[in-house]
C-alpha positions as CSV (number, residue, x, y, z in Angstrom):
1,M,89.5,88.4,95.1
2,S,92.9,87.1,96.2
3,N,96.1,88.8,95.3
4,K,98.0,85.5,95.4
5,S,98.3,83.1,92.6
6,K,97.8,79.4,93.2
7,I,100.6,78.6,90.7
8,K,104.1,79.8,91.5
9,G,105.5,81.9,88.7
10,K,109.0,83.3,87.9
11,E,108.4,86.1,90.4
12,G,106.7,84.0,93.1
13,Y,103.1,83.8,94.1
14,V,102.4,87.6,94.6
15,T,102.6,89.8,91.5
16,P,104.9,92.9,91.4
17,F,101.9,95.1,91.1
18,V,100.7,94.0,94.6
19,H,104.0,95.0,96.1
20,Y,103.8,98.3,94.3
21,L,100.5,99.1,95.7
22,N,101.5,97.9,99.2
23,I,104.7,100.0,99.3
24,R,103.1,103.2,97.7
25,N,100.0,103.1,99.8
26,K,102.0,102.5,103.0
27,I,104.2,105.6,102.2
28,W,101.1,107.7,101.4
29,L,99.4,106.8,104.7
30,L,102.6,107.4,106.7
31,K,102.9,110.8,105.0
32,K,99.3,111.8,105.7
33,Y,98.9,110.5,109.3
34,T,102.3,110.8,111.0
35,S,102.7,113.5,113.6
36,W,105.9,115.6,113.4
37,Y,107.1,114.2,116.7
38,H,106.7,110.6,115.4
39,A,108.4,111.3,112.1
40,P,111.9,110.2,113.0
41,T,110.9,106.8,114.2
42,V,108.5,106.4,111.3
43,I,111.1,107.4,108.7
44,L,113.8,105.1,110.3
45,T,111.5,102.0,110.4
46,S,110.0,102.6,106.9
47,V,113.6,102.9,105.4
48,A,114.7,99.7,107.2
49,Y,111.6,97.8,106.1
50,N,111.9,98.9,102.5
51,L,115.7,98.2,102.4
52,S,115.2,94.7,103.9
53,L,112.4,94.0,101.4
54,M,114.6,95.1,98.4
55,G,117.5,93.1,99.8
56,Y,115.2,90.0,99.9
57,F,114.3,90.7,96.2
58,I,117.9,90.8,95.3
59,V,118.8,87.6,97.1
60,R,115.9,85.7,95.6
61,G,116.5,87.2,92.1
62,R,113.2,89.0,91.9
63,F,114.5,91.9,89.8
64,K,111.1,92.8,88.3
65,K,109.8,93.2,91.9
66,L,112.9,95.2,92.9
67,K,112.3,97.6,89.9
68,T,108.7,97.9,91.0
69,A,109.6,98.6,94.6
70,F,111.9,101.5,93.5
71,K,109.0,102.9,91.4
72,A,106.6,102.6,94.3
73,I,108.9,104.4,96.6
74,K,109.5,107.2,94.0
75,D,105.7,107.5,93.4
76,G,104.8,107.3,97.1
77,L,107.3,110.1,98.0
78,S,106.5,112.4,95.0
79,D,102.6,112.0,94.8
80,S,99.9,112.2,97.3
81,I,96.6,110.6,98.0
């Protein structure tokens, strides 16, 4: 099953829920499998990636995806696998 729509909607081809799962699961995996000596680099690149993604959502006017990204980051940091 594809997570992309064939018809472009108001939020684009990919639904906000797909971005939620992607961001949340990436944070979970990084928390679980990152060694302590890799942590500074992982945190820096993860923050840069998420900020650039949220900046893209702001520029493109995808505010539902932006709200979902904030929720995914909150859930990824507070919960665990």
